C-alpha angles and dihedrals in degrees: 000000000000118000114201112199116203123207118221111250106179142328135251122210114201113205090218094063139038092230131098116222114221112217133192126224090271094056099255122139108245097180145302136277136187089214127073103225103148135046103296132206114202113211141180092213123110118279120257129222125241111285092019118123122238118240110268096250092054090045091052088049091054089051091052091050092051089055090047089051091053092049105032105015087243109165103181141041134165126238110191132154090359096305129110114214127183137171106228118201107234130164093342094310137078123254115203108226126192113200132202114247094222131060139052115315092221093053092047092050091046089056090051092049092049092052092048093047092047091050089056094046095046093042096217115218090248134031117262111254101171139019122190110198097178093097134068087247107039117232113233125191 
């Protein structure tokens, strides 16, 4: 008998329940918890059962949040209507970031870091309040 242990990767909070789904690094639901102990994506999608796989867009969003947690200690993000949104702490303020739901998490996070570092170097006339990464040319406000 082979026992395959899975390590928790992130959590999903469905607005329709009071439970947090624990997912592995392949996007499968490992179980449920009443406590939020890992980076958590809140979603308006329908809850999944244990051993079911998340839809790919929600899974990519969880991967992005895990990277944001590693870099910025960000624990929560919202995935609604197919869009991941997070408030990133930056220079004592929060920057609202809208992420694409496709692509590699590392590449998406690298783009965000480049934009934030360039804004510091170029010293824009106003602080950045929002970055929309869903487009080929990101929209910065």
